N, C-alpha and C positions, 0 to 999 in steps of 0.2 A: 504494500500500500504506500502510495507516495504521500509525502507530507503536504499539508494544506499550504497554499501559497501565502506568503507574508505580504500584507498590503504595503504599498510603498509609503515611505515616510515623507510627508510634505516638506518642501524646503523651508528653511527658517524664514525666508521672506514672506511665504504664504501664511505661516503661523502668525507673524507679526501683523500682516494685513488683516487676518480674521480677528485678532485681538483688538486692533484699532477700530474695526467695524462694530464689534460688540460694545466697546467703550463709547463709541459715538452714539449707538442706539440707546445705551443706558442714559447718556447725557441728555439725549432728546426726550426720553421718557420723563426724566426728572424735570426738565424745562416745561414740558407739556403739563405735568402734574402741578407745578408751581403756578403756571398760567391759569389752569382751571381753578386753583385755590384763590388766586387773585380775583378772578371773575366772580366766584361764589361769595367772597368776602364783600366785594363792592355791592352785590345784590342784597346781602344780608344787612349791611350797614345802611343802605338806602331804605330798606323796608322797616328797619328798626327806628328810623328817624321820622317816618311819615306820621305816626299818631301824634307827635308833638306839635304839628301844625295847628291842631285845634286847641292847643294850650297857649298859643301866643308866639310871637316872633322870638322872644328870648329863649323860650323852652326849645323851639325847633333849632335855632342856631347853636344852643348849648349842646343839644344831642348830637348834631352833626360834628361839631368840633371835638367834643370829648370822646365819642366813639371812634372817630376817625384818626385822632392824633395820639391818643393814649394807647400804648402797645398792649396793655393788660387784657383788653377785651378780645382782640383777635388771637392773642397768644393763648388764652384759656381754651379757645376752640381748637386751635391747631395742635395743642398738646393734649387735648382730651381731658382737661381738668374739671370741666362741668359735666357730670355724668348724665346718662339717660334717666328719664323719669324721676328727676330730683324733686325733693321737697326742700326748698331753699329759703333760708332766712338771710336777708341782706341788711346788715347793720350799717347805718349811715348811708342809706340808699339814694339820697338826693331825690331826683324826680323819677327814679325807677328805671334807669337805662338798662339794667341787666334783665329786668322782666321783659321789656320790649325786645331786647336782643334775643332772648329765648323764644319769644313768639315768632320772630322772624326766622330763627333757626328751624322751628317746627314746620313753618310754612314751606321753607326750602326743601325739607325732607319729604313732605307730602308731594311736592312738585317734582321729586326725583333730581334735585339740583344740589344735593349734599356732596362735596368733593371727597373722593376716595382717600385723599391724602390726610384728611382729618380723622383721627382714630376712633372717635366716639360721636354718636349722633346725639349731641347735647339737647336735652329737653327737660321739661318740668311738669309736675302735677300740681304743685302749689308754690306760691311765692308770697312771702311776707316781707315787706319793706319797712324798716324802722328808721325814722328820720326826726331829728329834733326841730328842724326849721319848717314851720307851718306853710310858708310860701312854696317850698319845694314839694311838700306833700300835696298841696292843692294842684300844682302843675302836673304831678304824676297821676293824680286821680282824673283830672280833666283829659289827659292824654290816653289813659289805658283802661279805665273802668268800663268804657263802652265797646272796646275792641277785643277784649279777652274772649277766648272761645273755650268751652268745656272740652276736656276735663281740667284744663289749666285755669286755676283761680288766682287772682291777684288781689292782695289787700295791703293797704298802707296803714301804719300806726304812727301817729305823731307823738313822740315822747323821747325821754332820755334813755339812752342805751343802758345806763346803770340801774334803771328801775323797771323798764318795760319787760313783761313776761315773755320769755322765749318759747315758742311752741316746739314740740318734738320735730326733728328734721334730720336729714342726712347730709346737708351741705350748709355751711355758714360762710358768708362772704363779708369781709371787713376790709375795705380799701381806704387807706389814708385817713382814718378817723380815730384810731385807738390812742394816738398820742395826744388827743385833746383832753384826756382825763389823766389824773395823777397815777403814779405807779401802783398804789394800793387798789385804786379803782380798776386799773387794767387787769390786775390779777382776778378781781371779783367778776369782771365781765367774762374773762376767759374761763373761769370755773363754771359759770352759768352756760356758756357755749358748750363746754364739755358735757355738762348734764343734758342739754338739749340734744346733742348728738348721740349720747348713750341711749336716750329714750327713743331715738329714731329707728327706722327700718332700712334694710338693704345692706348689701355687701360693703358699700362705700360709706364711711362716716368722715367727712372732710371739712376742714377749715381752710379757707383761702384768705390769708392775711397779708396785706401789703403794708410794709413799714419802711421807715428810713433808717439807715445804719448810722448811728451817731458817731461811730468810730471814724467814719469818713467826714472829717470836720467840715471841710469846704463844701462838699456835695450836700451834706445834711443842712448846712446853713442856707445854701441856695434853695434847696427844696422847701425849707420852712418859709423863706421869704416869698417864693412864688405862691405857696399855699395861702399865706396871709393876704396877698394881693387878690387871688382868685376869690377867697372868702369875702373880702370887702366888696369886690365887683358884684358878687351875687347878693349883696345887700345884707350880709350877716355880720354880727359882732365878731371881732377877731380875738379868740381866747388864747391864753398861754398854752404852751405845749410841753410834754414830758417825753423825751426820747430815751432809747436804749441802744446799746451796741448790738450788732447782729448775733454774736455769741450769747448775749444776755436774753434776747428774744428766743433763741433756740433752746436755751436751758429752761426758760419759763415754760415753753410748750412741752418739752420732753418731760418735765416734772409733772405735767398733767396727763401724761400717757400718750402723747402724740409722737408719731414718727415723722420727722421734718425733712423736707427737701427745699433747698434755697435756689431760687431762680432770679438772677439779676434782671433788673428792669430799667437800667440806666444807660444801655448801649447808645453811644452817640449823643448823650446828653450830659450836662454837668451835675445831674442829681445823684442821690444815694439810695434810690428805691430798690427794694428786694421783695419779691413775692415768696411767701412761705406757704408751701403746700403741705399741710399738716394732716395726716391721716390718723384717726384714733386707733390705737393698738388693741389687740384682742384682750389683753389683761384689763384695760380700762372698761371695755364692753362687758367683760365677765363680772366686773365689780358691780355694774348696774344691775345685772341679772340677779346677783346675790343680795343686793341691797337697793332695790329700786326707789327712786325719788322723782317727784314731779318737777321738771325743770322750771315751770312757771313760778315756783315759789323759792327757788334757791337764789341766794345772794340778795334778796330784797332787804331794803333798809327799813 
């Protein structure tokens, strides 16, 4: 019996050419995916801004500018940090931009326009926005209470985050507001957040907390200055602030049973912002099952 013929080995030049073609095809696929994500984001951004037209020019322009220029909103979608079917509490919600963003996301999903590059089809079953400023709450209600569609329900609560009852939930969002209360109050708010997440349902129990890193002295000072200017422009009193270094924020959350990932938010800017993606660990959840408590009454003064 004769041996099977050995296939010829392609010359090195052919191998190099095939490798180059494969790399080019991969690059084209990445570019196409990025382009599709850009198109999807522009559509979601536009749809999320539309409801604010009925709340006045300021509300609409604020929505367009904040959602379009602040990287945190698109970033949370691209990284899959807002889970599907979330029950979400937004502390310091302003005029409820995240609620409108989620409604736009769900509309895109129903229309088959959700980009494959985004890992999670972000959606919500319930949204509770907590905001101290009555004017912001009024704008949010004017914009969103008429356009929400079941099963997604939106409600706004006008009150102090140190005192308002937090419903059971599986996602809590706190963007750029926790530094407005002193260190002791920060701990109390986070303890109540932990209790609300422990009482929630689902595999994901997540706190999304954006803070400034006080160790970055210059960036933190610039962030605080801009924050004060924006607060004044919105017609609000400018309160004092209490910062922490990034390691101090991490230690505080880890002490409450969170597993923390730090995502820089200041690329290309002079700021010192960091998004802390803090998932409640299993031990903290088990503690609630052994000793349940209603989160609405924890930390009340």
